[in-house]
C-alpha positions as CSV (number, residue, x, y, z in Angstrom):
1,M,135.2,60.3,113.2
2,E,131.8,59.6,111.4
3,R,130.2,59.1,114.8
4,L,131.6,62.5,115.9
5,E,130.5,64.3,112.8
6,K,127.0,62.7,112.6
7,D,125.8,61.7,116.0
8,L,127.6,64.5,118.0
9,D,127.4,67.1,115.2
10,Y,131.1,68.0,115.6
11,R,132.9,69.8,112.9
12,L,136.4,68.5,112.5
13,T,139.4,69.8,110.6
14,M,142.6,67.8,110.2
15,V,145.8,69.8,111.0
16,H,148.9,68.3,109.3
17,L,152.2,69.5,110.7
18,I,155.4,69.1,108.5
19,D,158.7,70.5,109.8
20,A,160.3,73.1,107.9
21,H,163.7,71.3,107.9
22,H,162.1,69.2,105.1
23,C,162.6,72.2,102.9
24,T,166.3,71.8,102.9
25,D,166.3,68.3,101.4
26,A,164.3,67.8,98.0
27,G,163.6,64.2,98.8
28,K,162.2,64.8,102.1
29,F,160.1,67.6,101.0
30,I,158.6,65.4,98.1
31,S,157.8,62.7,100.5
32,S,156.2,65.1,102.9
33,V,153.9,66.6,100.1
34,L,153.1,63.1,98.9
35,L,152.1,62.1,102.6
36,A,150.0,65.2,102.9
37,T,148.3,64.5,99.7
38,T,147.6,60.8,100.6
39,T,146.4,61.8,104.1
40,M,144.0,64.3,102.6
41,L,142.6,61.7,100.2
42,R,142.3,59.1,102.7
43,I,140.9,60.8,105.9
44,Q,138.5,63.0,103.7
45,L,138.1,65.9,106.3
46,P,138.9,69.5,105.7
47,C,142.6,69.8,106.0
48,V,145.2,72.5,106.9
49,N,148.7,71.7,106.1
50,V,151.1,73.6,108.4
51,L,154.8,74.1,107.7
52,S,156.0,74.4,111.2
53,K,159.2,75.8,112.8
54,I,159.6,78.5,110.0
55,D,161.6,80.6,112.5
56,L,164.4,77.7,112.6
57,L,164.6,77.2,108.8
58,E,167.9,78.9,108.4
59,Q,169.5,76.8,111.1
60,F,168.6,73.7,109.1
61,G,170.8,74.5,106.1
62,E,170.5,76.0,102.8
63,V,166.9,76.2,101.1
64,P,167.0,75.9,97.3
65,F,164.0,78.3,96.8
66,N,162.2,81.0,98.7
67,L,159.5,80.1,101.2
68,D,156.6,80.8,98.8
69,F,157.9,77.9,96.5
70,F,157.4,75.5,99.5
71,T,154.1,77.1,100.9
72,D,152.4,77.2,97.5
73,V,153.9,73.7,96.3
74,M,153.8,75.0,92.6
75,D,156.1,73.2,90.0
76,L,157.4,70.6,92.4
77,G,159.6,69.3,89.3
78,R,162.0,72.2,89.9
79,L,163.2,70.3,93.1
80,L,164.3,67.3,91.1
81,Q,167.6,68.7,90.3
82,F,168.4,69.1,93.9
83,L,168.0,65.3,94.5
84,E,171.4,64.7,92.6
85,S,173.3,67.3,94.8
86,P,175.7,65.6,97.1
87,Q,174.6,65.8,100.8
88,G,177.3,66.7,103.4
89,G,176.8,66.3,107.1
90,E,174.2,68.0,109.0
91,N,173.6,71.5,107.9
92,G,176.1,71.1,105.2
93,E,179.1,71.1,107.6
94,E,181.0,68.6,105.3
95,H,180.8,71.2,102.5
96,E,182.5,73.8,104.6
97,K,185.5,71.3,105.6
98,Y,186.1,69.6,102.4
99,D,185.4,70.6,98.7
100,I,184.8,67.2,97.1
101,S,183.4,68.5,93.8
102,S,186.9,68.7,92.4
103,D,188.1,65.3,93.5
104,Q,188.5,62.9,90.6
105,N,187.6,59.7,92.5
106,Y,184.5,61.5,93.7
107,I,183.6,62.5,90.2
108,A,184.1,59.0,88.7
109,A,182.1,57.4,91.4
110,R,179.3,59.9,90.9
111,N,179.2,59.2,87.2
112,A,179.1,55.5,87.7
113,T,176.2,56.0,90.2
114,K,174.2,58.2,87.7
115,S,174.6,55.4,85.0
116,S,173.4,52.6,87.3
117,K,170.0,51.0,86.7
118,F,169.1,51.8,90.4
119,Y,169.8,55.3,90.0
120,Q,167.7,55.7,86.7
121,K,164.7,54.0,88.4
122,H,165.0,56.1,91.4
123,K,165.2,59.2,89.3
124,R,162.0,58.0,87.2
125,L,160.2,57.3,90.5
126,H,160.7,60.8,91.8
127,E,159.6,62.3,88.5
128,A,156.5,60.0,88.7
129,L,155.8,61.1,92.3
130,V,156.2,64.8,91.5
131,E,153.8,64.4,88.3
132,L,151.2,62.7,90.6
133,I,151.4,65.4,93.3
134,D,151.2,68.1,90.7
135,D,148.2,66.5,88.9
136,F,146.3,66.5,92.3
137,G,147.4,70.0,93.2
138,L,145.7,69.7,96.6
139,V,148.4,70.7,98.9
140,K,149.3,74.2,100.2
141,F,151.2,75.0,103.4
142,V,150.5,77.7,106.0
143,P,153.8,78.8,107.6
144,L,153.9,78.7,111.3
145,N,156.1,80.5,113.7
146,V,155.1,79.8,117.2
147,Q,157.0,83.0,118.4
148,D,154.8,85.2,116.1
149,A,151.3,85.8,117.2
150,T,150.3,86.8,113.6
151,S,151.6,83.5,112.1
152,V,149.7,81.5,114.8
153,G,146.5,83.6,114.1
154,R,146.8,82.8,110.4
155,V,146.8,79.1,111.1
156,V,143.8,79.5,113.6
157,A,141.9,81.6,111.0
158,Q,142.7,78.8,108.3
159,V,141.2,76.0,110.7
160,D,138.2,78.2,111.4
161,K,137.6,78.9,107.7
162,C,137.8,75.0,107.0
163,N,135.2,74.4,109.9
164,G,132.9,76.8,108.3
């Protein structure tokens, strides 16, 4: 990349695509934002983070917050409470078929899991990752719907702005 920039005088911009379905799972979204932060720091190029497939977001399942929360990546700690929610089948299909929240065996197993050392370490790990991401504050996403010319234009304009 240095050769392209210095010898050939190219202006490079990194475009990092993240699928919008990561917004439906708190753990996946935190991981995606951490990956975007790490990539931006390691590659050291102007970067445009794109949240792609926005038009399909409703098909992936329930989203805990509105789209602005995910594009602005502000106060990521609010997602931590959603790490504890039980995940059903794909798109939450299991929750529609079976209500496990009132099952006494499920409640007992869930309480035992929450008191385990592994669970506590896992929870502290996520809290530390969220704090690290918030401290850097580098990541913002541009939503992309390939069916919408305005959305594609916003992404192209952001890339052009990064290139100078």
